C-alpha positions as CSV (number, residue, x, y, z in Angstrom):
1,X,36.7,53.7,-35.2
2,X,39.3,53.1,-32.3
3,X,42.7,53.3,-31.8
4,X,43.5,49.0,-32.0
5,X,44.1,48.4,-35.9
6,X,41.3,45.2,-35.3
7,X,39.1,48.0,-34.4
8,X,39.8,50.2,-37.7
9,X,43.0,52.3,-36.4
10,X,46.5,52.1,-37.9
11,X,48.4,49.1,-37.4
12,X,51.6,49.8,-35.1
13,X,53.9,48.0,-37.4
14,X,53.6,46.9,-41.4
15,X,56.9,46.2,-41.9
16,X,57.8,42.4,-42.4
17,X,59.9,40.6,-39.7
18,X,63.8,39.0,-40.0
19,X,62.6,35.9,-42.4
20,X,62.7,32.3,-41.3
21,X,64.6,30.2,-42.2
22,X,67.8,31.9,-42.6
23,X,70.2,30.6,-45.3
24,X,73.5,32.5,-46.9
25,X,75.6,31.6,-49.3
26,X,77.2,28.6,-46.9
27,X,74.1,26.3,-47.2
28,X,73.9,27.8,-50.7
29,X,77.8,26.3,-51.3
30,X,77.1,23.1,-49.8
31,X,74.4,22.3,-51.3
32,X,76.0,22.5,-54.5
33,X,79.2,20.7,-53.2
34,X,76.3,17.9,-52.2
35,X,74.5,17.8,-55.2
36,X,78.1,17.5,-57.7
37,X,79.3,14.8,-55.5
38,X,76.0,12.1,-56.7
39,X,76.5,11.0,-53.0
40,X,72.9,12.4,-51.6
41,X,71.9,9.7,-49.0
42,X,72.0,8.5,-45.8
43,X,74.2,5.2,-47.1
44,X,76.7,4.3,-47.0
45,X,75.7,5.3,-43.1
46,X,76.5,7.5,-41.7
47,X,78.2,8.8,-44.8
48,X,80.4,12.3,-45.1
49,X,78.2,15.3,-44.3
50,X,75.8,13.8,-41.3
51,X,78.9,12.0,-39.6
52,X,81.0,15.2,-39.6
53,X,77.6,17.4,-38.8
54,X,77.1,14.8,-36.0
55,X,80.2,14.7,-34.6
56,X,80.7,18.7,-34.3
57,X,77.3,18.6,-33.1
58,X,77.7,16.1,-30.1
59,X,80.7,17.9,-29.2
60,X,79.0,21.6,-28.9
61,X,76.1,19.5,-26.4
62,X,79.0,18.2,-24.5
63,X,78.0,14.9,-25.4
64,X,79.9,12.1,-26.6
65,X,77.7,10.7,-29.6
66,X,75.4,11.8,-32.2
67,X,73.0,10.5,-35.1
68,X,71.5,12.7,-37.3
69,X,68.5,10.9,-38.4
70,X,64.8,11.7,-40.1
71,X,63.1,14.0,-37.5
72,X,62.8,15.1,-33.9
73,X,59.9,12.6,-33.4
74,X,62.0,9.6,-34.5
75,X,64.7,10.4,-32.4
76,X,62.2,9.9,-29.7
77,X,61.3,6.9,-30.7
78,X,65.2,5.8,-31.2
79,X,66.0,7.2,-27.7
80,X,63.4,4.4,-26.2
81,X,64.2,1.9,-28.2
82,X,68.1,2.2,-27.3
83,X,67.3,2.7,-23.3
84,X,65.7,-0.7,-24.2
85,X,61.7,0.3,-23.6
86,X,60.0,-3.0,-23.9
87,X,56.2,-2.9,-25.0
88,X,53.9,-2.4,-21.4
89,X,56.6,-0.2,-19.7
90,X,55.7,2.8,-18.4
91,X,56.9,6.4,-19.6
92,X,56.8,9.9,-17.7
93,X,56.2,12.7,-20.1
94,X,54.8,16.1,-19.5
95,X,51.0,17.1,-20.5
96,X,52.0,20.3,-22.1
97,X,53.9,19.3,-24.9
98,X,53.6,18.6,-28.9
99,X,52.2,15.2,-29.4
100,X,55.4,13.9,-31.4
101,X,56.5,13.8,-27.8
102,X,54.4,11.0,-26.6
103,X,53.3,9.2,-29.8
104,X,56.6,7.2,-30.0
105,X,55.5,6.0,-26.6
106,X,52.5,4.3,-27.9
107,X,54.3,2.7,-30.6
108,X,56.9,0.8,-29.1
109,X,53.5,-0.4,-27.3
110,X,54.4,1.2,-24.3
111,X,52.1,3.2,-22.4
112,X,52.5,7.3,-21.5
113,X,51.8,8.7,-18.0
114,X,50.7,12.6,-17.9
115,X,52.2,14.8,-15.1
116,X,51.1,18.4,-15.1
117,X,53.8,21.0,-15.7
118,X,55.1,23.6,-13.1
119,X,53.5,26.8,-13.3
120,X,56.8,28.8,-13.1
121,X,58.4,27.1,-15.9
122,X,55.3,25.2,-17.7
123,X,57.8,22.1,-17.8
124,X,57.2,18.9,-16.2
125,X,56.8,19.6,-12.1
126,X,59.1,17.3,-10.7
127,X,57.0,17.5,-7.3
128,X,54.4,15.6,-9.2
129,X,56.4,12.7,-10.6
130,X,56.8,10.0,-7.9
131,X,53.1,10.1,-6.9
132,X,52.9,8.6,-11.6
133,X,55.5,6.1,-10.4
134,X,54.6,2.2,-10.8
135,X,56.8,-1.2,-10.7
136,X,56.1,-0.5,-14.4
137,X,58.1,2.6,-15.1
138,X,61.3,2.7,-17.2
139,X,61.8,6.0,-18.2
140,X,61.1,9.9,-17.6
141,X,60.9,12.1,-20.8
142,X,61.3,15.7,-20.0
143,X,60.4,18.3,-22.0
144,X,62.7,21.4,-22.1
145,X,59.7,23.9,-23.3
146,X,60.0,27.6,-25.0
147,X,63.0,29.0,-23.3
148,X,63.5,27.4,-19.8
149,X,64.8,23.9,-18.7
150,X,63.0,21.6,-17.0
151,X,64.5,20.6,-13.1
152,X,67.3,18.2,-14.2
153,X,69.0,18.2,-10.8
154,X,65.6,16.8,-8.9
155,X,64.5,14.9,-12.6
156,X,68.0,12.7,-12.5
157,X,68.0,12.0,-8.5
158,X,64.3,10.5,-8.5
159,X,66.0,8.8,-12.1
160,X,68.7,7.5,-9.8
161,X,66.7,6.8,-6.7
162,X,64.7,4.4,-9.0
163,X,67.3,3.2,-11.4
164,X,65.2,4.6,-14.1
165,X,66.3,6.4,-17.5
166,X,65.8,9.9,-18.2
167,X,65.5,10.9,-21.9
168,X,65.3,14.9,-22.6
169,X,63.3,16.2,-25.3
170,X,65.4,19.3,-26.7
171,X,63.7,20.5,-29.4
172,X,63.1,24.1,-28.0
173,X,67.0,23.4,-26.9
174,X,69.8,23.7,-29.5
175,X,72.4,25.2,-27.8
176,X,70.6,26.0,-23.7
177,X,73.0,24.4,-21.0
178,X,72.2,23.3,-17.3
179,X,74.6,23.9,-14.8
180,X,76.9,24.2,-18.0
181,X,76.3,21.3,-19.3
182,X,75.0,20.6,-22.6
183,X,70.9,20.4,-23.7
184,X,70.6,16.3,-23.8
185,X,73.8,15.8,-21.8
186,X,72.4,15.0,-18.6
187,X,70.3,12.6,-19.3
188,X,70.9,9.1,-20.6
189,X,70.2,10.9,-24.2
190,X,68.6,13.7,-25.9
191,X,66.5,14.8,-28.7
192,X,66.7,17.6,-31.2
193,X,64.2,18.6,-33.4
194,X,65.4,20.2,-37.4
195,X,61.9,21.1,-38.3
196,X,61.3,24.3,-40.0
197,X,60.2,26.1,-36.8
198,X,63.0,25.2,-34.9
199,X,66.3,27.3,-33.6
200,X,68.5,25.6,-36.2
201,X,66.1,23.8,-39.6
202,X,67.1,22.0,-42.4
203,X,63.1,21.7,-42.6
204,X,63.2,18.3,-41.4
205,X,65.5,16.2,-39.6
206,X,66.9,15.1,-36.0
207,X,69.5,13.8,-33.7
208,X,70.2,11.7,-30.9
209,X,72.6,12.9,-28.3
210,X,74.3,10.3,-25.8
211,X,77.3,9.3,-24.0
212,X,77.3,5.7,-23.1
213,X,78.0,3.5,-26.0
214,X,75.6,0.5,-25.7
215,X,72.8,3.1,-26.2
216,X,74.5,4.5,-29.1
217,X,75.0,1.5,-30.8
218,X,71.6,0.1,-30.3
219,X,70.2,3.5,-31.7
220,X,73.0,3.1,-34.6
221,X,71.6,-0.3,-35.8
222,X,67.8,0.8,-35.2
223,X,68.1,3.6,-37.5
224,X,70.3,2.1,-40.2
225,X,68.3,-0.5,-41.2
226,X,69.1,-3.2,-38.4
227,X,72.4,-3.2,-39.4
228,X,75.9,-3.9,-37.3
229,X,76.6,-0.8,-35.5
230,X,80.3,1.2,-36.3
231,X,81.9,-0.1,-32.9
232,X,80.0,-3.4,-32.2
233,X,81.2,-3.4,-28.9
234,X,77.9,-5.4,-27.2
235,X,76.8,-6.9,-30.8
236,X,73.4,-6.4,-30.3
237,X,70.9,-7.6,-33.4
238,X,67.2,-6.0,-34.1
239,X,64.9,-4.7,-36.2
240,X,65.8,-1.6,-37.4
241,X,64.5,1.0,-40.1
242,X,65.5,3.6,-42.4
243,X,65.6,6.6,-40.2
244,X,68.7,8.0,-41.8
245,X,69.1,11.5,-42.9
246,X,70.3,12.7,-46.0
247,X,73.4,14.5,-46.8
248,X,71.6,17.5,-48.3
249,X,70.6,17.8,-44.9
250,X,73.3,17.6,-43.1
251,X,75.1,19.7,-45.2
252,X,72.6,22.9,-44.2
253,X,72.6,21.4,-40.9
254,X,76.4,22.0,-40.3
255,X,76.0,25.6,-41.5
256,X,72.9,26.5,-39.4
257,X,74.8,24.9,-36.6
258,X,77.9,27.6,-37.6
259,X,75.3,30.5,-37.4
260,X,73.9,29.5,-34.2
261,X,75.6,31.3,-31.5
262,X,75.7,34.6,-32.9
263,X,71.7,34.5,-33.3
264,X,71.5,32.5,-30.0
265,X,73.0,36.1,-28.5
266,X,71.0,38.3,-30.8
267,X,67.8,37.0,-29.4
268,X,69.0,36.4,-25.8
269,X,69.9,40.6,-25.9
270,X,66.3,41.6,-28.0
271,X,64.1,39.1,-25.3
272,X,66.1,40.6,-22.1
273,X,65.2,43.9,-23.8
274,X,61.5,43.0,-24.6
275,X,61.3,41.4,-21.2
276,X,62.1,44.5,-19.4
277,X,59.4,47.0,-21.2
278,X,57.4,45.0,-20.1
279,X,57.7,43.7,-16.5
280,X,55.8,45.8,-14.4
281,X,52.4,46.0,-16.9
282,X,49.6,44.2,-14.5
283,X,47.9,41.3,-16.2
284,X,51.2,40.0,-17.8
285,X,53.0,37.5,-16.0
286,X,56.2,35.6,-17.1
287,X,58.3,32.7,-16.5
288,X,60.7,32.2,-13.8
289,X,64.7,32.2,-14.6
290,X,66.7,29.8,-12.9
291,X,70.3,30.1,-12.7
292,X,70.9,26.8,-13.0
293,X,70.3,27.3,-16.5
294,X,73.3,28.6,-17.3
295,X,72.9,29.1,-21.4
296,X,69.1,30.3,-22.5
297,X,68.3,28.6,-25.6
298,X,66.0,31.4,-27.1
299,X,63.4,29.2,-29.0
300,X,60.0,31.0,-28.3
301,X,59.1,33.7,-26.4
302,X,56.2,32.7,-23.9
303,X,54.3,35.0,-21.1
304,X,51.6,34.6,-19.6
305,X,47.8,36.7,-20.2
306,X,46.1,37.2,-17.1
307,X,42.4,37.3,-18.6
308,X,40.9,37.9,-14.7
309,X,42.9,41.2,-14.9
310,X,41.2,42.6,-18.3
311,X,38.0,41.9,-16.7
312,X,37.4,38.4,-18.3
313,X,38.1,39.1,-22.3
314,X,39.4,36.2,-23.6
315,X,42.9,35.4,-25.1
316,X,41.9,35.1,-28.6
317,X,40.7,38.5,-28.4
318,X,44.3,39.7,-27.4
319,X,46.0,37.5,-29.8
320,X,44.0,38.7,-32.7
321,X,44.4,42.1,-32.0
322,X,47.9,41.9,-31.5
323,X,48.6,40.2,-35.1
324,X,46.5,42.4,-36.1
325,X,49.3,45.4,-35.3
326,X,52.0,43.6,-37.2
327,X,53.0,41.2,-34.7
328,X,52.8,37.5,-35.6
329,X,51.4,35.7,-32.0
330,X,49.8,32.1,-30.9
331,X,47.8,30.9,-28.3
332,X,47.1,27.0,-28.7
333,X,50.7,26.6,-29.7
334,X,50.5,23.3,-27.7
335,X,47.4,21.8,-25.6
336,X,47.6,18.8,-23.8
337,X,48.5,15.7,-25.3
338,X,45.6,14.1,-23.9
339,X,43.1,16.5,-25.2
340,X,44.4,17.3,-28.5
341,X,42.6,16.1,-31.5
342,X,46.0,15.3,-32.9
343,X,45.9,12.3,-30.6
344,X,43.1,10.0,-31.3
345,X,44.3,7.1,-29.1
346,X,42.1,3.9,-30.0
347,X,43.0,1.2,-27.1
348,X,42.2,-1.2,-30.0
349,X,45.7,-0.5,-31.8
350,X,47.8,-0.6,-28.8
351,X,47.5,-3.3,-26.5
352,X,49.0,-2.1,-23.7
353,X,47.0,0.0,-23.2
354,X,44.7,-3.1,-22.2
355,X,47.4,-5.3,-21.0
356,X,46.4,-6.6,-17.1
357,X,43.3,-4.6,-16.9
358,X,39.4,-4.9,-16.7
359,X,38.9,-1.9,-19.0
360,X,41.6,-0.2,-21.5
361,X,43.4,2.8,-20.5
362,X,41.3,5.8,-21.8
363,X,44.1,8.5,-22.1
364,X,41.8,11.0,-23.0
365,X,39.0,10.8,-19.9
366,X,41.9,9.8,-17.2
367,X,43.8,13.0,-16.5
368,X,43.5,16.3,-15.8
369,X,46.3,18.6,-15.2
370,X,45.2,22.2,-14.5
371,X,48.3,23.9,-14.8
372,X,48.5,22.4,-18.1
373,X,44.9,23.1,-19.7
374,X,44.8,27.0,-17.6
375,X,48.3,27.5,-20.2
376,X,47.0,26.0,-23.4
377,X,43.6,28.0,-23.3
378,X,43.3,30.5,-21.5
379,X,47.0,32.1,-20.9
380,X,50.0,31.0,-22.5
381,X,51.0,34.0,-25.4
382,X,53.6,32.4,-28.0
383,X,56.2,34.8,-30.1
384,X,58.1,33.5,-32.6
385,X,62.1,33.5,-32.2
386,X,62.9,35.0,-35.3
387,X,60.9,38.3,-34.8
388,X,64.0,38.9,-32.1
389,X,66.7,38.8,-34.8
390,X,66.1,42.0,-35.9
391,X,67.1,45.4,-34.4
392,X,66.3,47.0,-30.9
393,X,64.0,48.7,-33.2
394,X,62.1,45.8,-34.0
395,X,61.7,44.6,-30.9
396,X,60.5,47.9,-29.5
397,X,58.1,47.4,-32.1
398,X,57.0,44.0,-30.4
399,X,56.6,45.4,-27.0
400,X,55.2,48.8,-28.1
401,X,52.5,46.8,-30.1
402,X,51.9,44.6,-26.4
403,X,51.5,47.9,-24.7
404,X,48.9,49.7,-27.2
405,X,46.8,46.6,-27.2
406,X,46.9,46.2,-23.2
407,X,46.3,50.1,-23.0
408,X,42.9,49.7,-25.0
409,X,41.8,46.6,-24.6
410,X,38.0,48.1,-23.6
411,X,37.7,48.0,-27.1
412,X,37.8,43.8,-27.9
413,X,35.1,43.4,-25.6
414,X,32.6,41.2,-27.1
415,X,34.1,41.6,-30.2
416,X,34.2,39.6,-33.3
417,X,36.9,39.4,-35.9
418,X,38.2,36.4,-38.0
419,X,41.0,37.6,-36.7
420,X,40.6,36.5,-33.1
421,X,38.4,33.4,-34.6
422,X,41.2,31.8,-35.7
423,X,43.4,32.5,-32.4
424,X,40.8,30.5,-30.9
425,X,41.0,27.4,-33.4
426,X,42.8,24.7,-32.2
427,X,45.7,23.1,-34.2
428,X,43.7,20.5,-35.9
429,X,40.8,23.1,-36.4
430,X,42.9,25.5,-38.5
431,X,42.9,25.2,-42.4
432,X,45.1,22.7,-44.0
433,X,47.1,25.1,-45.9
434,X,47.8,27.9,-43.6
435,X,50.9,30.3,-44.3
436,X,52.7,30.6,-41.4
437,X,54.9,33.2,-40.7
438,X,58.1,31.6,-40.2
């Protein structure tokens, strides 16, 4: 019997962490109000609760306009349509992100161009963007990942020089700021998700923000079945879809937005304490902090596990052991999109991948992004944000569990265990019904 729980020892923690999603009587009262109103849907657009929430969310992030809509993936599709992406256009995207950042590009029959990430931040590496530009490039889509922002100064400089648009994927960045500008307010548009794991959630939902009236009007029409926008200054007419959000979701989100600043403060304080506890531990690395990121959006806490320091013991063993100590964690949270089983691209379904080429683009074999691949398959450790919503003692338990595993790594050498096997599975390989520790 070893010291680690995975080898028969006593787990460091048995008590559950703070439950997620979090709610109070504020959400319950708002839901009852919508129920009694019998005004439940997204029409007449944007409807009462959704319209009020959108105004508050735009103001919170320093944007002029916001549309609350069905989900974050739709928000990216709407943003691409709003800035005028056409079939055959190319969009620069980071390789290391959720597949939903890239799928909308293909759905509009445009072409994603994958660029590797910065090893210090896990965000789009601005130093590699210019090599990926072609005459067909129409947009850059940086993803603000975990607790870090992409370098918006350099990305906006490159975009301005080439007269191309910037759409910020802010699914991890609710309330974050770059040079005191809210997430989504530096680029031409910003896209947010309110899916269950996010810092604000209504189960599903999303938001599109912009300060460009023309983009806002196009987006309204696209979301609202092609109907004319509210202001209709530009009189664009296009085929649209029903991507509206419900009044139930908007009511929950309004309450979630009110609670976000205090939750963010708690997360940041606990994550800072956690990092100080582990900062000098050999074999662990931490993402770089940038002073221009003037307010951190404390989504999942990510650090680096360096297997070479631990004699080649794989990350899956470290993660399995950590989870058995009572700390929920993940490694294959994201994969390079071009290698993901959730990205089965068939060029026959997306004609732009063949236009003007002797052979269709094979996105799965065309790219090799070594930093993204190392992060996904060997290095990154993701801790969910809700476990940092508790007390200082809770945070010390997380740090103590990491230290315990690091100090007893030899117990993991050659170990076979179901917890380790699960941590080595891609998301596509995991059971269809998986208990999530939100």
